[in-house]
C-alpha positions as CSV (number, residue, x, y, z in Angstrom):
1,X,93.3,4.1,17.1
2,X,95.1,5.5,19.9
3,X,92.6,4.7,22.6
4,X,93.8,3.0,25.8
5,X,91.3,0.3,26.6
6,X,91.6,-1.4,29.6
7,X,88.5,-4.0,29.1
8,X,85.4,-4.5,27.5
9,X,82.4,-5.9,29.4
10,X,79.1,-7.4,28.4
11,X,75.6,-7.7,30.0
12,X,72.7,-9.8,28.7
13,X,69.2,-10.1,30.2
14,X,66.8,-12.8,28.9
15,X,63.3,-12.1,30.5
16,X,61.2,-15.0,30.9
17,X,58.8,-14.0,33.5
18,X,57.7,-10.6,34.9
19,X,55.0,-9.9,37.4
20,X,54.3,-13.6,37.9
21,X,53.4,-13.8,34.2
22,X,55.3,-15.7,31.6
23,X,56.3,-13.8,28.5
24,X,54.9,-15.3,25.3
25,X,56.7,-15.4,22.0
26,X,60.1,-14.3,21.5
27,X,62.7,-14.2,24.4
28,X,62.8,-10.6,25.6
29,X,66.6,-9.6,25.2
30,X,68.3,-6.4,26.8
31,X,72.1,-6.3,26.1
32,X,74.8,-3.6,27.2
33,X,78.3,-3.5,26.2
34,X,81.0,-1.3,28.1
35,X,84.4,-0.3,27.3
36,X,86.8,1.2,29.9
37,X,89.1,3.6,28.6
38,X,91.9,6.0,29.8
39,X,90.9,9.4,29.9
40,X,93.4,11.8,28.4
41,X,92.1,14.6,30.0
42,X,92.0,13.4,33.5
43,X,93.4,15.8,35.9
44,X,93.8,19.1,33.7
45,X,91.2,21.4,32.1
46,X,91.5,21.2,28.1
47,X,89.5,23.3,26.0
48,X,89.4,21.2,23.0
49,X,87.7,17.6,23.5
50,X,87.7,16.9,20.0
51,X,90.0,13.6,20.6
52,X,87.2,12.1,22.9
53,X,84.5,12.9,20.1
54,X,86.6,11.3,17.3
55,X,87.2,8.2,19.5
56,X,83.3,7.8,19.9
57,X,83.1,6.9,16.0
58,X,85.6,4.3,16.7
59,X,83.9,3.1,19.9
60,X,80.5,2.9,18.8
61,X,80.6,0.1,16.1
62,X,82.7,-2.3,18.4
63,X,80.4,-1.8,21.2
64,X,77.2,-2.3,19.3
65,X,78.6,-5.5,17.5
66,X,79.6,-6.8,21.0
67,X,76.2,-6.3,22.4
68,X,74.4,-7.8,19.5
69,X,76.8,-11.0,19.6
70,X,76.4,-11.3,23.2
71,X,72.6,-11.4,23.2
72,X,72.6,-13.7,20.0
73,X,70.5,-10.8,18.1
74,X,70.7,-9.8,14.5
75,X,70.9,-5.9,13.5
76,X,67.2,-6.2,12.3
77,X,65.9,-7.3,15.5
78,X,66.9,-4.2,17.5
79,X,63.8,-2.4,18.7
80,X,65.4,0.2,21.5
81,X,68.6,1.8,22.2
82,X,70.4,3.8,24.9
83,X,73.9,5.3,25.7
84,X,75.6,6.4,29.0
85,X,79.1,7.2,30.5
86,X,80.6,7.4,33.8
87,X,83.7,9.6,34.2
88,X,86.0,8.8,37.1
89,X,86.8,11.4,39.7
90,X,90.0,13.0,38.0
91,X,87.9,13.9,34.9
92,X,84.8,16.1,34.1
93,X,81.2,15.5,33.1
94,X,82.0,17.2,29.9
95,X,84.3,14.3,29.0
96,X,81.4,12.2,28.8
97,X,79.2,14.6,27.0
98,X,82.0,14.7,24.3
99,X,82.1,10.9,23.9
100,X,78.3,10.6,23.9
101,X,76.9,13.5,21.7
102,X,78.6,15.0,18.8
103,X,79.4,11.9,16.7
104,X,78.4,8.6,18.4
105,X,74.8,8.5,17.2
106,X,75.4,7.9,13.4
107,X,77.9,4.8,13.7
108,X,75.6,3.4,16.5
109,X,72.5,3.7,14.5
110,X,74.5,2.3,11.3
111,X,74.9,-0.9,13.4
112,X,71.5,-1.2,14.5
113,X,69.8,-0.8,11.1
114,X,68.8,2.8,11.3
115,X,66.8,4.8,14.0
116,X,65.1,7.8,13.6
117,X,64.7,8.8,17.4
118,X,67.2,10.5,19.5
119,X,69.2,8.0,21.4
120,X,68.7,8.7,25.2
121,X,71.6,9.2,27.2
122,X,72.6,9.5,30.8
123,X,76.2,10.6,32.2
124,X,77.7,10.9,35.7
125,X,80.9,11.2,37.7
126,X,81.5,8.0,39.3
127,X,83.8,5.7,41.2
128,X,84.6,1.9,40.8
129,X,81.4,0.0,41.1
130,X,78.8,2.5,40.8
131,X,75.8,1.9,38.9
132,X,74.2,3.6,36.1
133,X,70.8,3.4,34.3
134,X,71.0,3.5,30.8
135,X,67.9,4.9,29.4
136,X,66.3,3.2,26.4
137,X,63.1,3.9,24.1
138,X,62.1,2.8,20.9
139,X,64.8,3.6,18.1
140,X,62.2,4.9,15.4
141,X,59.7,6.7,17.4
142,X,60.6,8.3,20.8
143,X,56.9,8.3,22.0
144,X,56.3,4.7,22.0
145,X,55.6,4.3,25.7
146,X,55.8,0.5,25.9
147,X,59.5,0.9,25.1
148,X,60.4,3.5,27.9
149,X,62.8,1.8,29.9
150,X,66.4,1.6,31.4
151,X,68.9,-1.1,32.0
152,X,71.3,-1.1,35.0
153,X,75.0,-1.5,34.4
154,X,77.7,-1.9,37.0
155,X,81.4,-2.6,36.6
156,X,83.0,-3.7,39.9
157,X,86.5,-1.9,39.2
158,X,85.4,1.0,36.9
159,X,85.9,3.8,36.6
160,X,89.0,4.5,38.2
161,X,89.8,8.2,38.6
162,X,91.6,8.4,35.3
163,X,88.9,6.5,33.1
164,X,85.7,6.5,31.4
165,X,83.5,3.8,31.0
166,X,81.2,4.1,27.7
167,X,78.2,2.0,27.4
168,X,75.8,1.1,24.6
169,X,72.6,-0.6,25.1
170,X,70.0,-2.5,22.9
171,X,66.9,-4.6,23.2
172,X,64.6,-6.4,21.0
173,X,61.6,-5.6,23.1
174,X,60.0,-2.9,25.1
175,X,59.0,-3.8,28.9
176,X,57.4,-7.1,29.5
177,X,53.6,-6.9,29.4
178,X,53.1,-3.0,28.7
179,X,49.9,-1.7,29.7
180,X,49.9,2.1,30.4
181,X,48.7,3.0,27.3
182,X,50.1,5.5,24.8
183,X,51.5,5.2,21.3
184,X,51.9,1.7,20.4
185,X,54.9,0.3,18.3
186,X,52.5,-1.0,15.5
187,X,50.9,2.6,15.6
188,X,53.9,4.7,15.1
189,X,54.7,6.3,11.8
190,X,58.3,6.2,12.2
191,X,58.9,9.2,10.1
192,X,60.1,12.2,12.4
193,X,61.7,10.2,15.1
194,X,59.0,11.1,17.7
195,X,55.6,9.4,16.8
């Protein structure tokens, strides 16, 4: 691994009450793990971004394990997932895309026990301390409306101009007290990744 990692960060939410109503049953957990890496292409245009694409295969299992461990969740508990990246000002948006899209999905899914639905993503150019909302949805059927959600992540000192922040997020739940209708988790066929 020739990735220059500055640090890892983890974030965990355990939601007990939402909208003045206590959550019944299991503790609703949302967890994100982030890595801050040196962007080898900062400050220059490079046609071949495959180095970042290959790095994603190494990064995904590490981040997923950190998110699971931080939340005290087992692989089989994961219901939702999402991914995001913030590129520092000397990089390009395409650098985030090259990490998030071509190859990150398979190792991420392997670490959460599968996932038939597309992994929702967001990317942006940013500066130290900027926030990003990591989109989330049910990992086996994207149209399960109770799991349309996001988790905000912010790292006070990242990304610097020559860095990329890569974030993977998981949950063991959907939104607290969902009641806007639509396909329910227990109704999903989980065959095509959609419904």
